[in-house]
N, CA and C of each residue as an Amber inpcrd file, in Angstrom:
protein
   402
  96.7320000  -3.8300000-157.3380000  97.0160000  -3.0500000-158.5270000
  95.9450000  -1.9650000-158.6760000  96.3650000  -0.7810000-159.0370000
  95.4490000   0.3470000-159.1790000  94.5900000   0.1850000-160.4280000
  93.3100000   0.5110000-160.2710000  92.4110000   0.4230000-161.4120000
  92.6700000   1.5900000-162.3560000  92.0710000   1.5150000-163.5260000
  92.2530000   2.5770000-164.5170000  91.7200000   3.9020000-163.9830000
  90.6080000   3.8370000-163.2290000  90.0270000   5.0520000-162.6540000
  91.0060000   5.6990000-161.6750000  91.6770000   4.8610000-160.8710000
  92.6590000   5.3820000-159.9180000  93.8570000   6.0080000-160.6450000
  94.2620000   5.3860000-161.7220000  95.3960000   5.9190000-162.5000000
  95.0360000   7.2790000-163.1030000  93.8170000   7.3870000-163.6180000
  93.3710000   8.6590000-164.1900000  93.3230000   9.7210000-163.0970000
  92.7980000   9.3390000-161.9290000  92.7120000  10.2920000-160.8180000
  94.1090000  10.7530000-160.4040000  95.0550000   9.8410000-160.3240000
  96.4360000  10.1990000-159.9740000  97.0370000  11.1320000-161.0240000
  96.7710000  10.8320000-162.2960000  97.2560000  11.6850000-163.3760000
  96.7090000  13.1060000-163.2290000  95.4010000  13.2030000-162.9860000
  94.7590000  14.5190000-162.8500000  95.3310000  15.2580000-161.6360000
  95.5130000  14.5490000-160.5220000  96.0880000  15.1780000-159.3250000
  97.4780000  15.7340000-159.6060000  98.3200000  14.9440000-160.2770000
  99.6840000  15.3890000-160.5940000  99.6660000  16.6210000-161.4950000
  98.8170000  16.5860000-162.5220000  98.7620000  17.6990000-163.4670000
  98.2570000  18.9770000-162.7800000  97.2590000  18.8330000-161.9220000
  96.7340000  20.0110000-161.2090000  97.7280000  20.5270000-160.1840000
  98.5500000  19.6300000-159.6300000  99.5830000  20.0700000-158.6860000
 100.6530000  20.8760000-159.4240000 100.9880000  20.4460000-160.6390000
 101.9790000  21.1650000-161.4450000 101.4400000  22.5240000-161.8840000
 100.2090000  22.4990000-162.4290000  99.6130000  23.7220000-162.9590000
  98.1200000  23.7340000-162.6350000  97.7220000  24.4700000-161.5880000
  96.3050000  24.4900000-161.1990000  95.3790000  25.0650000-162.2680000
  95.9270000  25.7850000-163.2380000  95.1010000  26.4090000-164.2690000
  95.1140000  25.6200000-165.5810000  95.5580000  24.3660000-165.5190000
  95.5860000  23.5460000-166.7240000  94.1500000  23.3630000-167.2230000
  93.9920000  23.3350000-168.5330000  92.6420000  23.2580000-169.1070000
  92.0800000  21.8420000-168.9960000  90.7550000  21.7710000-168.9780000
  90.0830000  20.4730000-168.9410000  90.3870000  19.6710000-170.1930000
  90.4930000  20.3560000-171.3180000  90.7680000  19.6620000-172.5780000
  92.1190000  18.9490000-172.5140000  93.1100000  19.5980000-171.9390000
  94.4380000  18.9930000-171.8030000  94.3780000  17.7790000-170.8850000
  93.6840000  17.9290000-169.7560000  93.5360000  16.8140000-168.8230000
  92.7640000  15.6610000-169.4760000  91.7190000  16.0040000-170.2030000
  90.8800000  15.0000000-170.8590000  91.7030000  14.2150000-171.8790000
  92.5040000  14.9110000-172.6610000  93.3370000  14.2460000-173.6720000
  94.3340000  13.2960000-173.0110000  94.9690000  13.7440000-171.9300000
  95.9190000  12.8830000-171.2230000  95.2360000  11.6870000-170.5790000
  94.0490000  11.9010000-170.0380000  93.3080000  10.8150000-169.3850000
  92.8720000   9.7670000-170.3980000  92.5280000  10.1890000-171.6130000
  92.1220000   9.2320000-172.6500000  93.2670000   8.2980000-173.0160000
  94.5000000   8.7930000-172.9180000  95.6610000   7.9510000-173.2080000
  95.8520000   6.8820000-172.1330000  95.4720000   7.2130000-170.9000000
  95.6210000   6.2670000-169.7910000  94.5040000   5.2360000-169.8010000
  93.2700000   5.7080000-170.0160000  92.1080000   4.8150000-169.9980000
  91.1940000   5.1780000-171.1610000  91.0350000   4.2630000-172.0800000
  90.1920000   4.5260000-173.2560000  88.7340000   4.7290000-172.8640000
  88.3330000   4.1710000-171.7500000  86.9530000   4.3100000-171.2880000
  86.5900000   5.7510000-170.9690000  87.5910000   6.5620000-170.6590000
  87.3550000   7.9790000-170.3810000  86.8360000   8.6800000-171.6330000
  87.2250000   8.1930000-172.7820000  86.7860000   8.7850000-174.0480000
  85.2880000   8.7110000-174.2510000  84.6130000   7.8160000-173.5380000
  83.1570000   7.6990000-173.6490000  82.4430000   8.8230000-172.8970000
  83.1600000   9.4580000-171.9950000  82.5720000  10.5490000-171.2100000
  82.5800000  11.8410000-172.0100000  81.6310000  12.7130000-171.7270000
  81.6970000  14.0600000-172.2970000  82.7140000  14.8480000-171.4760000
  83.1350000  15.9740000-171.9890000  84.1110000  16.7950000-171.2690000
  83.5460000  17.2410000-169.9200000  82.2500000  17.5010000-169.8740000
  81.6070000  17.9160000-168.6150000  81.5690000  16.7660000-167.6150000
  81.2650000  15.5670000-168.1140000  81.2460000  14.4000000-167.2310000
  82.6440000  14.1250000-166.6890000  83.6390000  14.2430000-167.5720000
  85.0240000  14.0450000-167.1460000  85.4000000  15.0500000-166.0630000
  85.0510000  16.2980000-166.2940000  85.3870000  17.3540000-165.3280000
  84.7460000  17.0660000-163.9650000  83.4880000  16.6400000-163.9760000
  82.7860000  16.3620000-162.7220000  83.3820000  15.1620000-161.9950000
  83.8400000  14.1810000-162.7540000  84.3260000  12.9430000-162.1390000
  85.7580000  13.0490000-161.6400000  86.5960000  13.8360000-162.3110000
  88.0070000  13.8580000-161.9440000  88.4940000  15.2350000-161.4400000
  88.6970000  16.2340000-162.3120000  89.2810000  17.4920000-161.8240000
  88.4770000  18.1590000-160.7060000  87.1790000  18.1440000-160.8180000
  86.3480000  18.8010000-159.8120000  86.5200000  18.1420000-158.4460000
  86.5930000  16.8170000-158.4320000  86.7500000  16.1020000-157.1650000
  88.0990000  16.4050000-156.5220000  89.1380000  16.4890000-157.3430000
  90.4740000  16.8130000-156.8230000  90.4690000  18.2230000-156.2300000
  89.8700000  19.1620000-156.9470000  89.8270000  20.5510000-156.4690000
  89.0070000  20.6740000-155.1920000  87.9290000  19.9310000-155.0770000
  87.1140000  19.9620000-153.8550000  87.9020000  19.4510000-152.6590000
  88.6130000  18.3460000-152.8580000  89.4160000  17.7970000-151.7500000
  90.4740000  18.7900000-151.3050000  91.1540000  19.4180000-152.2630000
  92.1800000  20.4000000-151.9220000  91.5680000  21.5950000-151.2150000
  90.4000000  22.0280000-151.6790000  89.7180000  23.1590000-151.0570000
  89.3240000  22.8610000-149.6250000  88.8140000  21.6610000-149.3770000
  88.4380000  21.2770000-148.0100000  89.6600000  21.2310000-147.1130000
  90.7510000  20.6830000-147.6170000  91.9740000  20.5970000-146.8190000
  92.5030000  21.9940000-146.5020000  92.4380000  22.9020000-147.4890000
  92.9020000  24.2700000-147.2560000  92.0360000  24.9840000-146.2430000
  90.7100000  24.8070000-146.3350000  89.8350000  25.5210000-145.4090000
  90.0010000  24.9830000-143.9950000  90.2040000  23.6840000-143.8340000
  90.4410000  23.1260000-142.4980000  91.7530000  23.6600000-141.9250000
  92.7830000  23.7250000-142.7610000  94.0760000  24.2320000-142.2960000
  93.9760000  25.7110000-141.9380000  93.2420000  26.4720000-142.7330000
  93.0880000  27.9030000-142.4520000  92.3290000  28.1160000-141.1490000
  91.2920000  27.3260000-140.9060000  90.5460000  27.4480000-139.6530000
  91.4320000  27.1060000-138.4700000  92.2540000  26.0720000-138.6150000
  93.1490000  25.6850000-137.5260000  94.1650000  26.7830000-137.2520000
  94.6940000  27.3940000-138.3050000  95.6580000  28.4910000-138.1250000
  94.9940000  29.6770000-137.4450000  93.7760000  29.9830000-137.8500000
  93.0620000  31.1210000-137.2780000  92.8080000  30.8900000-135.7920000
  92.3810000  29.6910000-135.4530000  92.0990000  29.3900000-134.0500000
  93.3610000  29.4690000-133.2150000  94.4670000  28.9290000-133.7270000
  95.6880000  28.9190000-132.9340000  96.3480000  30.2980000-132.9020000
  96.0620000  31.1480000-133.8890000  96.6880000  32.4630000-133.9360000
  96.0570000  33.4430000-132.9520000  94.7710000  33.2130000-132.6240000
  94.1070000  34.1180000-131.6940000  94.6000000  33.8740000-130.2830000
  94.8690000  34.9370000-129.5370000  95.2680000  34.7530000-128.1480000
  94.1310000  34.1220000-127.3500000  94.4920000  33.3950000-126.3050000
  93.4740000  32.7210000-125.5100000  92.5070000  33.7120000-124.8880000
  93.0030000  34.8660000-124.5120000  92.1250000  35.8710000-123.9090000
  91.0560000  36.3090000-124.9040000  91.4420000  36.4360000-126.1730000
  90.4690000  36.8470000-127.1930000  89.4450000  35.7450000-127.4280000
  89.8910000  34.4820000-127.3510000  88.9540000  33.3860000-127.5310000
  87.9690000  33.3190000-126.3710000  88.4480000  33.6570000-125.1790000
  87.5920000  33.5830000-123.9960000  86.6380000  34.7650000-123.9120000
  87.0470000  35.8830000-124.4930000  86.2020000  37.0810000-124.4200000
  84.9300000  36.8550000-125.2160000  83.8370000  37.3270000-124.6740000
  82.5550000  37.1950000-125.3390000  82.0270000  38.5730000-125.6590000
  81.1510000  38.6800000-126.6460000  80.5560000  39.9740000-126.9550000
  79.8230000  40.5290000-125.7430000  79.6890000  41.8460000-125.6960000
  79.0640000  42.5170000-124.5640000  77.6430000  42.0200000-124.3290000
  76.9270000  41.7360000-125.3800000  75.5460000  41.2880000-125.2290000
  75.4780000  39.9720000-124.4620000  76.4510000  39.0970000-124.6510000
  76.4600000  37.8210000-123.9440000  76.9610000  37.9740000-122.5110000
  77.7480000  38.9990000-122.2460000  78.2670000  39.1930000-120.8960000
  77.2130000  39.7790000-119.9780000  76.0630000  40.0520000-120.4920000
  75.0150000  40.6070000-119.6520000  74.8750000  42.1020000-119.8260000
  75.4820000  42.6650000-120.8860000  75.3460000  44.0890000-121.1470000
  73.9170000  44.4240000-121.5300000  73.5900000  45.6730000-121.4350000
  72.2280000  46.1110000-121.7080000  72.0660000  46.3820000-123.2020000
  71.5970000  45.3820000-123.9360000  71.3970000  45.5280000-125.3760000
  70.3710000  46.5960000-125.6990000  69.3640000  46.6960000-124.8770000
  68.3260000  47.7050000-125.0890000  68.9040000  49.1050000-124.8990000
  69.7960000  49.2710000-123.9340000  70.4290000  50.5770000-123.7110000
  71.2790000  50.9990000-124.9030000  71.9970000  50.0380000-125.4630000
  72.8280000  50.3170000-126.6450000  71.9310000  50.7170000-127.8060000
  70.8600000  49.9750000-127.9800000  69.9110000  50.2640000-129.0560000
  69.3280000  51.6630000-128.9060000  68.9850000  52.0320000-127.6900000
  68.4230000  53.3630000-127.4290000  69.4010000  54.4680000-127.8130000
  70.6770000  54.2970000-127.4380000  71.6870000  55.3140000-127.7580000
  71.8690000  55.4200000-129.2730000  71.9470000  54.2840000-129.9490000
  72.1280000  54.3140000-131.4060000  70.9280000  54.9320000-132.1180000
  69.7350000  54.6440000-131.6410000  68.5430000  55.2540000-132.2350000
  68.5270000  56.7660000-132.0120000  68.9470000  57.1910000-130.8180000
  68.9910000  58.6280000-130.5480000  70.0090000  59.3010000-131.4630000
  71.1530000  58.6430000-131.6620000  72.1770000  59.1790000-132.5580000
  71.6130000  59.3020000-133.9820000  70.9300000  58.2730000-134.4560000
  70.3530000  58.2980000-135.8030000  69.2880000  59.3840000-135.9150000
  68.4660000  59.5240000-134.8840000  67.4180000  60.5420000-134.8860000
  68.0460000  61.9420000-134.9190000  69.0680000  62.1660000-134.0880000
  69.7410000  63.4680000-134.0650000  70.3800000  63.7790000-135.4160000
  70.9740000  62.7630000-136.0100000  71.6470000  62.9570000-137.2940000
  70.6390000  63.2660000-138.4030000  69.5190000  62.5670000-138.4110000
  68.5320000  62.8090000-139.4590000  67.7740000  64.1240000-139.2460000
  67.7480000  64.6090000-138.0190000  67.0610000  65.8690000-137.7420000
  67.9060000  67.0790000-138.1220000  69.1830000  66.8620000-138.3470000
  70.0610000  67.9750000-138.7080000  69.6520000  68.5060000-140.0790000
  69.3610000  69.8180000-140.1330000  68.8900000  70.4230000-141.3710000
  70.0150000  70.9660000-142.2360000  71.0990000  71.3060000-141.6260000
  72.1930000  71.8950000-142.3990000  73.4750000  71.1100000-142.1520000
  74.4600000  71.4490000-142.9390000  75.7590000  70.7980000-142.8030000
  76.3660000  71.1170000-141.4370000  76.1500000  72.3190000-140.9460000
  76.6810000  72.7240000-139.6440000  76.0720000  71.8720000-138.5340000
  74.7570000  71.6580000-138.6080000  74.0930000  70.8480000-137.5890000
  74.5500000  69.3880000-137.6530000  74.7820000  68.8880000-138.8630000
  75.2840000  67.5160000-139.0260000  76.6510000  67.3750000-138.3740000
  77.5100000  68.3610000-138.6130000  78.8490000  68.3320000-138.0170000
  78.7540000  68.4240000-136.5000000  77.8010000  69.1910000-135.9930000
  77.5920000  69.3040000-134.5500000  77.2390000  67.9420000-133.9510000
  76.3390000  67.2250000-134.6020000  75.9480000  65.9030000-134.1070000
  77.1540000  64.9580000-134.1530000  77.8940000  64.9880000-135.2450000
  79.0500000  64.1050000-135.3740000  80.1620000  64.4620000-134.3900000
  80.2380000  65.7220000-133.9950000  81.2660000  66.1110000-133.0210000
  80.9610000  65.5370000-131.6380000  79.7130000  65.1420000-131.4120000
  79.3340000  64.5210000-130.1410000  79.4680000  62.9990000-130.1860000
  80.1510000  62.4890000-131.1680000  80.2950000  61.0500000-131.3250000
  80.9490000  60.4000000-130.1070000  81.9050000  61.0920000-129.4890000
  82.5450000  60.5570000-128.2850000  81.5320000  60.3770000-127.1570000
  80.6000000  61.2900000-127.0490000  79.5730000  61.1760000-126.0080000
  78.6930000  59.9510000-126.2520000  78.2720000  59.7660000-127.5080000
  77.4640000  58.5980000-127.8440000  78.2490000  57.3070000-127.5590000
  79.5290000  57.2930000-127.9320000  80.3700000  56.1210000-127.7020000
  80.4790000  55.8140000-126.2130000  80.6730000  56.8340000-125.3900000
  80.7650000  56.6310000-123.9490000  79.4640000  56.0480000-123.3980000
  78.3540000  56.5310000-123.9010000  77.0610000  56.0040000-123.4400000
  76.8660000  54.5510000-123.8560000  77.3250000  54.2200000-125.0640000
  77.2160000  52.8240000-125.5360000  78.0750000  51.9200000-124.6730000
  79.2910000  52.3430000-124.3730000  80.1840000  51.5470000-123.5410000
  79.5950000  51.3660000-122.1380000  79.0060000  52.4200000-121.6170000
  78.3950000  52.3430000-120.2850000  77.2370000  51.3330000-120.3070000
  76.4160000  51.3800000-121.3550000  75.3040000  50.4440000-121.4640000
  75.8050000  49.0040000-121.6600000  76.9200000  48.8400000-122.3570000
  77.4590000  47.5070000-122.5950000  78.0120000  46.8800000-121.3190000
  78.5400000  47.7000000-120.4630000  79.0920000  47.1880000-119.1940000
  77.9950000  46.7820000-118.2220000  76.8130000  47.3180000-118.4600000
  75.6930000  46.9330000-117.6090000  75.4800000  47.7940000-116.4810000
């Protein structure tokens, strides 16, 4: 036979399943009808013992399901692919190109010079890709 605590927990689970935004006061009032001992708790204690625990369990189940969906949704090739730095790419070379780009951009004194640096973005990108390939 289910204890009073289990009955209250089942009640809270059902109510939260019906309406996830149900107020604690409503849940507390219903729980007091099931178990008079709940009335000895403060509303905060009740919330911590019942609704919060139900919401945590649901949240954990949702996050596990979302992770599983994400893993299965990614193609195997994408899962096998590793970042360039791990494949043996030249991280220092990439850093050098990005620093040069930042230096060129900050050295631009006018809007025209800034646009000139930005127009060479394809060149910087090609150099980064070359450094990443090793």
